[in-house]
DRENPA-886560 format. One record per residue (C-alpha): residue number from 1; residue in one letter; x negated, y negated, z. Coordinates in pm, 1 decimal. Example, Ala and Ser with C-alpha at 12.3 -4.5 7.8 and 13.67 -1.06 7.14 Angstrom:
2
num, residuo, X, Y, Z
1, A, -1230.0, 450.0, 780.0
2, S, -1367.0, 106.0, 714.0
//
This chain:
382
num, residuo, X, Y, Z
1, M, 5.6, -4.7, 9.3
2, Y, -126.9, -333.2, -97.6
3, A, -192.9, -599.7, 175.3
4, I, 10.8, -890.0, 64.2
5, N, -85.0, -1249.9, 168.7
6, N, 235.8, -1427.3, 310.6
7, N, 133.8, -1763.6, 162.6
8, T, 85.4, -1614.8, -191.5
9, A, 287.1, -1822.7, -456.5
10, L, 420.6, -1741.2, -808.1
11, V, 401.6, -2044.3, -1031.5
12, L, 622.5, -2017.4, -1355.3
13, S, 587.6, -2258.7, -1629.5
14, G, 827.9, -2383.6, -1892.0
15, G, 894.4, -2319.4, -2238.3
16, G, 1251.5, -2233.7, -2347.2
17, A, 1263.1, -1887.8, -2485.5
18, R, 900.0, -1849.1, -2435.7
19, A, 967.4, -1771.4, -2072.5
20, A, 1047.9, -1422.6, -2169.0
21, Y, 674.3, -1338.6, -2170.4
22, Q, 701.3, -1393.9, -1776.6
23, V, 929.1, -1105.6, -1753.3
24, G, 695.4, -891.4, -1906.6
25, V, 412.0, -986.5, -1672.0
26, L, 642.6, -929.0, -1366.3
27, L, 740.8, -575.4, -1510.0
28, A, 380.0, -492.0, -1492.3
29, L, 337.9, -633.3, -1145.1
30, K, 633.1, -393.5, -1060.6
31, E, 437.9, -92.3, -1162.4
32, L, 98.6, -213.2, -1014.9
33, L, 208.0, -312.7, -670.1
34, S, 348.4, -102.4, -374.0
35, P, 726.2, -47.3, -396.5
36, Q, 758.9, -187.8, -40.0
37, S, 566.1, -489.8, -108.9
38, N, 701.8, -840.0, -156.3
39, P, 405.2, -1012.7, -328.9
40, F, 534.2, -1358.2, -322.4
41, S, 670.4, -1592.0, -28.7
42, I, 650.7, -1915.5, -240.1
43, I, 809.4, -1944.6, -577.3
44, S, 786.8, -2240.2, -815.0
45, G, 932.9, -2270.6, -1143.5
46, T, 985.0, -2550.0, -1413.5
47, S, 1222.7, -2554.8, -1710.6
48, A, 1306.9, -2185.0, -1819.9
49, G, 1060.1, -2071.1, -1563.8
50, A, 1290.3, -2233.5, -1295.0
51, I, 1567.2, -1982.1, -1400.8
52, N, 1323.8, -1681.9, -1362.0
53, A, 1203.5, -1838.0, -1029.1
54, V, 1553.3, -1881.2, -878.3
55, A, 1663.0, -1537.2, -1009.3
56, L, 1353.1, -1383.1, -830.3
57, A, 1423.1, -1581.5, -502.3
58, S, 1760.1, -1437.7, -490.1
59, H, 1606.1, -1083.7, -466.1
60, S, 1307.9, -1153.9, -251.1
61, D, 1439.2, -888.5, -15.1
62, D, 1361.6, -632.3, -306.5
63, F, 1111.9, -744.4, -549.4
64, Q, 1131.3, -427.6, -763.8
65, A, 1505.4, -455.7, -793.8
66, G, 1476.8, -853.6, -854.1
67, V, 1234.6, -787.1, -1164.3
68, G, 1478.2, -515.0, -1292.1
69, E, 1755.9, -757.8, -1270.8
70, L, 1558.7, -1040.5, -1437.7
71, D, 1461.0, -790.9, -1720.8
72, D, 1817.2, -693.9, -1767.4
73, L, 1918.1, -1073.8, -1783.0
74, W, 1686.8, -1135.5, -2060.7
75, Q, 1773.5, -824.8, -2258.4
76, Q, 2113.5, -905.6, -2264.2
77, L, 2052.2, -1252.9, -2350.8
78, T, 2151.0, -1415.8, -2702.6
79, L, 2181.7, -1742.9, -2863.7
80, E, 2552.7, -1768.3, -2792.2
81, H, 2467.5, -1724.1, -2410.4
82, V, 2259.9, -2049.5, -2418.9
83, F, 2435.2, -2284.4, -2652.6
84, R, 2689.0, -2326.0, -2929.4
85, T, 2565.5, -2229.8, -3280.3
86, D, 2868.9, -2316.7, -3508.2
87, W, 2839.7, -2598.7, -3753.0
88, S, 3106.1, -2812.1, -3602.9
89, D, 2906.4, -2845.6, -3263.6
90, L, 2571.0, -2896.4, -3435.3
91, L, 2707.5, -3173.8, -3674.2
92, A, 2887.4, -3349.7, -3398.6
93, G, 2569.7, -3327.5, -3173.2
94, L, 2374.6, -3507.7, -3475.1
95, Y, 2627.5, -3741.0, -3539.8
96, R, 2639.0, -3878.4, -3159.7
97, F, 2257.1, -3859.2, -3179.2
98, G, 2216.9, -4073.2, -3480.7
99, R, 2481.5, -4313.5, -3380.5
100, S, 2314.5, -4367.2, -3060.0
101, F, 2030.3, -4550.0, -3240.3
102, F, 2272.0, -4807.9, -3360.2
103, H, 2540.3, -4823.5, -3090.4
104, E, 2391.5, -4872.2, -2728.6
105, G, 2610.9, -4691.5, -2484.2
106, V, 2775.3, -4452.5, -2737.8
107, D, 2963.0, -4148.1, -2528.0
108, F, 2855.4, -4339.0, -2229.3
109, H, 3004.3, -4097.0, -1989.3
110, R, 2867.0, -3794.2, -2178.3
111, P, 2485.0, -3697.7, -2171.5
112, L, 2340.5, -3722.7, -2532.7
113, S, 2200.1, -3396.5, -2678.7
114, L, 2178.4, -3221.7, -3017.9
115, L, 2321.9, -2892.2, -2877.0
116, D, 2576.9, -2797.1, -2635.5
117, N, 2442.2, -2561.9, -2370.9
118, S, 2758.6, -2516.0, -2171.2
119, P, 2743.6, -2139.2, -2237.6
120, L, 2418.8, -2113.4, -2039.3
121, N, 2604.0, -2257.5, -1741.8
122, A, 2866.6, -1980.2, -1751.7
123, F, 2598.7, -1710.2, -1823.7
124, L, 2373.9, -1813.6, -1514.6
125, K, 2691.1, -1856.8, -1271.7
126, S, 2759.2, -1472.2, -1362.6
127, N, 2413.1, -1353.4, -1314.7
128, I, 2267.7, -1558.9, -1036.2
129, C, 2374.5, -1563.0, -669.5
130, F, 2237.3, -1902.3, -521.3
131, S, 2380.6, -1822.1, -176.1
132, D, 2124.1, -1513.6, -154.5
133, I, 1834.1, -1762.2, -148.4
134, Q, 1903.6, -1887.4, 208.6
135, K, 1977.7, -1528.6, 308.8
136, N, 1649.3, -1429.3, 219.8
137, I, 1494.1, -1744.2, 377.1
138, D, 1679.1, -1668.6, 687.7
139, R, 1541.1, -1292.4, 704.8
140, G, 1206.4, -1408.5, 657.7
141, V, 1110.7, -1264.2, 324.5
142, L, 1102.0, -1613.1, 136.2
143, K, 925.8, -1887.9, 262.0
144, A, 1013.7, -2142.8, -13.0
145, I, 1142.2, -2192.4, -372.4
146, S, 1092.2, -2504.5, -575.9
147, V, 1256.2, -2628.6, -905.5
148, S, 1102.7, -2918.7, -1073.2
149, A, 1308.0, -3180.5, -1300.4
150, L, 1219.6, -3528.9, -1427.3
151, G, 1421.6, -3810.7, -1294.5
152, Y, 1482.5, -4043.8, -1589.4
153, S, 1543.9, -4355.3, -1379.4
154, S, 1245.3, -4338.0, -1141.0
155, S, 1026.5, -4150.2, -1391.7
156, D, 919.9, -3914.7, -1091.1
157, S, 866.2, -3547.8, -1130.8
158, V, 1088.3, -3423.5, -850.3
159, S, 1038.5, -3085.9, -693.6
160, F, 1370.7, -2994.6, -530.8
161, F, 1277.9, -2718.3, -278.3
162, Q, 1464.2, -2495.6, -23.5
163, G, 1269.6, -2337.3, 241.7
164, K, 1212.8, -2240.4, 607.2
165, E, 1238.8, -2501.5, 867.7
166, G, 939.5, -2719.1, 927.7
167, L, 858.0, -2786.8, 534.0
168, K, 807.4, -3144.4, 480.4
169, E, 895.3, -3357.4, 185.6
170, W, 601.7, -3540.1, 11.7
171, T, 539.4, -3845.6, -209.4
172, R, 255.8, -3876.3, -450.5
173, F, 198.4, -4073.1, -768.1
174, R, 482.7, -3988.0, -1000.6
175, R, 541.6, -3678.1, -788.9
176, V, 812.5, -3616.7, -516.3
177, G, 917.3, -3334.9, -316.9
178, K, 1279.0, -3327.7, -201.3
179, A, 1449.8, -3088.3, 29.0
180, A, 1781.4, -2941.2, -134.4
181, V, 2017.3, -2661.6, -140.1
182, L, 1941.7, -2521.6, -479.2
183, G, 2255.7, -2488.2, -720.5
184, M, 2328.6, -2465.3, -1070.0
185, E, 2276.7, -2841.9, -1130.9
186, H, 1906.7, -2812.1, -1046.2
187, L, 1857.6, -2531.2, -1306.3
188, L, 2033.0, -2686.8, -1583.0
189, A, 1859.6, -3029.9, -1524.6
190, S, 1525.6, -2853.8, -1508.8
191, S, 1574.4, -2667.2, -1830.5
192, A, 1723.5, -2958.3, -2018.1
193, I, 1478.8, -2976.1, -2308.4
194, P, 1456.6, -3343.5, -2425.4
195, W, 1699.6, -3429.3, -2705.2
196, I, 1800.8, -3058.2, -2733.6
197, F, 1999.5, -3025.2, -2418.7
198, P, 2206.2, -3281.3, -2203.5
199, T, 2056.8, -3448.6, -1878.2
200, V, 2231.5, -3339.9, -1556.7
201, R, 2331.7, -3591.7, -1287.9
202, I, 2199.8, -3497.4, -930.3
203, G, 2292.4, -3740.1, -656.7
204, R, 2243.4, -4112.3, -823.8
205, E, 2004.6, -4013.2, -1092.0
206, Y, 2004.5, -3823.5, -1422.9
207, F, 1742.3, -3537.3, -1463.9
208, G, 1571.2, -3360.8, -1755.7
209, D, 1352.8, -3090.0, -1833.9
210, G, 1083.5, -3047.6, -1535.7
211, A, 796.2, -3008.1, -1768.8
212, M, 789.3, -3372.1, -1867.1
213, R, 560.4, -3584.5, -1699.2
214, Q, 491.5, -3314.0, -1460.5
215, L, 123.8, -3404.5, -1420.8
216, A, 37.7, -3121.0, -1163.5
217, P, 266.2, -2805.6, -1205.7
218, I, 93.7, -2604.2, -946.8
219, S, 116.0, -2889.6, -672.0
220, P, 468.0, -2789.4, -534.8
221, A, 338.9, -2446.9, -442.8
222, L, 62.5, -2609.6, -262.0
223, H, 253.8, -2858.3, -80.1
224, L, 481.7, -2548.6, 31.7
225, G, 187.4, -2394.0, 192.1
226, A, 39.8, -2165.0, -61.9
227, D, -324.1, -2070.9, -36.5
228, K, -317.1, -1808.3, -342.7
229, V, -144.3, -1875.7, -652.4
230, F, -55.0, -1645.3, -938.8
231, I, 37.2, -1851.8, -1242.0
232, I, 216.3, -1710.7, -1551.7
233, G, 159.8, -1939.7, -1853.1
234, V, 340.7, -1928.0, -2190.1
235, S, 58.5, -2032.4, -2421.3
236, G, -267.9, -1898.6, -2550.8
237, N, -456.9, -2207.7, -2474.0
238, R, -668.8, -2024.5, -2222.4
239, Q, -875.5, -1905.9, -2529.2
240, A, -910.3, -2257.4, -2649.9
241, L, -1281.9, -2276.3, -2579.6
242, V, -1349.3, -2051.2, -2863.5
243, K, -1411.8, -2261.3, -3150.3
244, R, -1104.9, -2206.3, -3414.1
245, H, -1119.3, -2224.4, -3785.8
246, Q, -946.3, -2545.0, -3872.9
247, I, -733.7, -2544.5, -4198.1
248, P, -754.7, -2887.3, -4368.5
249, S, -409.5, -3071.3, -4382.6
250, R, -259.1, -3096.4, -4722.9
251, H, 45.8, -3291.9, -4630.0
252, P, 138.0, -3545.6, -4347.5
253, P, 291.1, -3375.2, -4040.3
254, S, 661.6, -3312.8, -4063.4
255, M, 915.3, -3400.1, -3805.5
256, A, 943.0, -3063.6, -3686.1
257, Q, 558.5, -3034.7, -3658.5
258, M, 545.1, -3358.3, -3444.6
259, A, 832.7, -3214.9, -3225.0
260, G, 648.4, -2887.8, -3183.8
261, H, 337.0, -3068.4, -3083.8
262, L, 542.3, -3304.4, -2829.6
263, L, 705.2, -2995.2, -2675.0
264, N, 371.6, -2817.1, -2635.9
265, S, 215.5, -3119.3, -2474.2
266, A, 513.9, -3135.4, -2229.2
267, F, 537.4, -2751.4, -2131.3
268, I, 184.6, -2624.9, -2194.9
269, D, -83.7, -2891.9, -2182.8
270, S, -43.4, -3015.9, -1823.9
271, L, -52.5, -2660.6, -1679.7
272, E, -376.8, -2597.4, -1844.6
273, A, -518.5, -2922.7, -1715.1
274, D, -395.2, -2843.8, -1362.9
275, I, -541.0, -2509.6, -1348.1
276, E, -895.3, -2668.7, -1457.4
277, H, -837.2, -2927.4, -1192.3
278, L, -769.1, -2661.1, -918.2
279, E, -1093.5, -2466.0, -1042.1
280, R, -1298.6, -2786.5, -1010.6
281, V, -1167.7, -2863.2, -654.5
282, N, -1237.6, -2503.9, -550.9
283, C, -1616.8, -2543.6, -687.7
284, L, -1643.5, -2860.4, -478.9
285, I, -1520.0, -2726.1, -164.4
286, R, -1745.8, -2404.2, -199.3
287, A, -2039.5, -2656.5, -243.4
288, V, -1954.9, -2799.2, 90.1
289, E, -2094.2, -2640.8, 387.6
290, S, -1828.3, -2470.7, 602.3
291, G, -1924.4, -2663.7, 911.3
292, K, -1851.6, -2991.0, 734.4
293, R, -1508.6, -2908.7, 592.4
294, K, -1297.9, -2971.9, 885.1
295, G, -1246.1, -3358.4, 808.9
296, L, -1140.5, -3262.8, 441.8
297, E, -781.4, -3247.6, 352.1
298, L, -878.8, -2978.4, 100.7
299, R, -861.5, -2594.3, 124.2
300, P, -980.8, -2327.6, -118.5
301, V, -708.1, -2179.6, -335.1
302, K, -746.2, -1878.1, -494.6
303, S, -581.8, -1829.7, -829.6
304, L, -514.7, -1580.8, -1102.9
305, V, -385.7, -1665.5, -1445.5
306, I, -201.5, -1457.3, -1708.8
307, S, -130.2, -1619.8, -2041.6
308, P, -51.5, -1487.2, -2392.9
309, S, -326.5, -1322.2, -2572.5
310, K, -154.5, -1399.0, -2903.0
311, A, -28.1, -1725.2, -3040.1
312, I, 359.0, -1736.5, -2957.3
313, D, 414.9, -1959.2, -3235.8
314, K, 312.9, -1705.6, -3491.9
315, I, 529.9, -1461.3, -3307.0
316, A, 820.4, -1682.0, -3344.9
317, G, 753.5, -1714.4, -3729.5
318, R, 880.2, -1354.4, -3756.2
319, S, 1209.8, -1409.4, -3605.8
320, T, 1312.3, -1738.7, -3721.7
321, R, 1542.3, -1569.0, -3993.0
322, Y, 1762.6, -1445.1, -3708.1
323, L, 1860.6, -1790.7, -3606.6
324, P, 2213.0, -1902.3, -3720.0
325, K, 2234.4, -2085.4, -4074.8
326, S, 2348.0, -2390.6, -3886.9
327, L, 2023.9, -2399.8, -3671.5
328, R, 1803.6, -2304.7, -3956.7
329, F, 1939.4, -2591.4, -4151.2
330, F, 1891.5, -2852.2, -3876.4
331, I, 1518.8, -2710.8, -3838.2
332, R, 1451.8, -2715.6, -4205.4
333, S, 1586.0, -3072.0, -4267.1
334, S, 1346.8, -3202.4, -4023.9
335, G, 1071.1, -3092.5, -4282.1
336, A, 981.7, -2754.6, -4097.9
337, T, 833.6, -2459.7, -4263.1
338, A, 644.8, -2162.6, -4128.5
339, H, 320.2, -2359.1, -4193.1
340, R, 442.8, -2694.7, -4089.2
341, G, 572.7, -2687.3, -3742.5
342, G, 878.2, -2457.9, -3773.9
343, S, 760.5, -2195.6, -3577.8
344, A, 650.2, -2402.6, -3288.9
345, L, 982.6, -2579.9, -3265.9
346, S, 1184.7, -2262.8, -3324.0
347, S, 1001.3, -2068.5, -3033.3
348, Y, 1186.7, -2282.0, -2774.3
349, L, 1512.8, -2197.9, -2927.5
350, L, 1475.5, -1840.1, -3021.7
351, F, 1683.8, -1672.4, -2767.2
352, V, 1715.4, -1363.7, -3006.4
353, K, 1662.9, -995.7, -2904.8
354, S, 1361.0, -943.5, -3152.2
355, F, 1155.3, -1217.4, -3018.9
356, I, 1248.6, -1177.5, -2668.7
357, K, 1151.5, -813.0, -2670.3
358, E, 808.9, -882.4, -2854.8
359, L, 729.1, -1145.5, -2585.7
360, I, 845.7, -906.4, -2278.3
361, D, 612.4, -646.0, -2450.0
362, L, 325.5, -878.8, -2480.5
363, G, 350.1, -996.4, -2129.9
364, Y, 355.2, -641.8, -1989.6
365, Q, 36.4, -553.6, -2203.5
366, D, -167.4, -866.8, -2125.7
367, A, -88.1, -783.3, -1755.3
368, M, -194.3, -424.3, -1780.3
369, W, -514.1, -558.5, -1960.5
370, E, -585.8, -748.8, -1627.0
371, K, -473.3, -466.3, -1412.5
372, D, -815.6, -463.5, -1211.8
373, A, -815.5, -835.7, -1149.1
374, I, -450.2, -820.8, -1041.6
375, Q, -503.4, -560.9, -786.9
376, R, -813.2, -733.5, -647.7
377, F, -610.5, -1052.1, -636.2
378, F, -353.3, -887.2, -421.5
379, L, -582.7, -675.1, -212.1
380, D, -801.0, -963.5, -122.9
381, N, -634.5, -1172.4, 164.7
382, E, -953.2, -1397.7, 227.7
//
């Protein structure tokens, strides 16, 4: 049986349909760790990663069962469970979006978006029991769960957390931690991809996707007491140090290509930068003699990152044909092709079985490839 550190956190990044990759990694953990173990007492999620985080937190009393339930949730997920795909809804969204550029306050009482994600609300309600989160906190099997979203009025990245007594709220530059009883509004806000899905009002402010302006994605877990973090990313940027063969550009970038880059910078790049920052701080702490660390408000944090070994954009390119004609028309009208940003943009919306299955399989394979590192990570409590 593996010795599990009670302050070990799971950090799940965002990325729309890309978050299916995280399920594959968790399935591998389910096999590698003891059936009696609860590997994570702290869970932090952003965007679609927040949905995975809350689903796991509601099953903290049985990690094995929780991962199985999460896998079932993703396996049954379809586009129709996430947003409306008929022509009338898409054209209505395009009309409102275009009109908003010329008429300030159009549909003033209705958040602006290209797609209607009301089906996601119904799907999550039938699959996630929020009341179980507090039950698991009271049982002592969960210390805290955090869901991050961007406040459009304050421009702050707000981490809504629910946890045991004694956890304190925090305020940093553009980062705030607020205690809350998590509900559907927090999940929908955290996963509200800009322009694509509508913002959500929580209290006096409208919130959108938590990946935007999240300068330090690992920070919420550390504020909640983590001294070890297990991070599941959704990009292959960890291999970016290897020089890539750059193909000369023959055309200016399309709107879809630029949108894909904007989404990647929001969902992916901040996590990679924060991981590098954590590693630098750890190096600094190790360089300071142990007897001189008492005055520092820093502590070493052990981390392990699992991220895709293959480019998800390329995987998405093989499944875009399964998107409904209405959505394919919208993506192509933005100038997208398989080589000009179509795959990058589509990868966030590809809630289709072939893409989901391929990402889950990839996550499982990548985690199994890191089997020894994973076992050392959970065995070592120092």
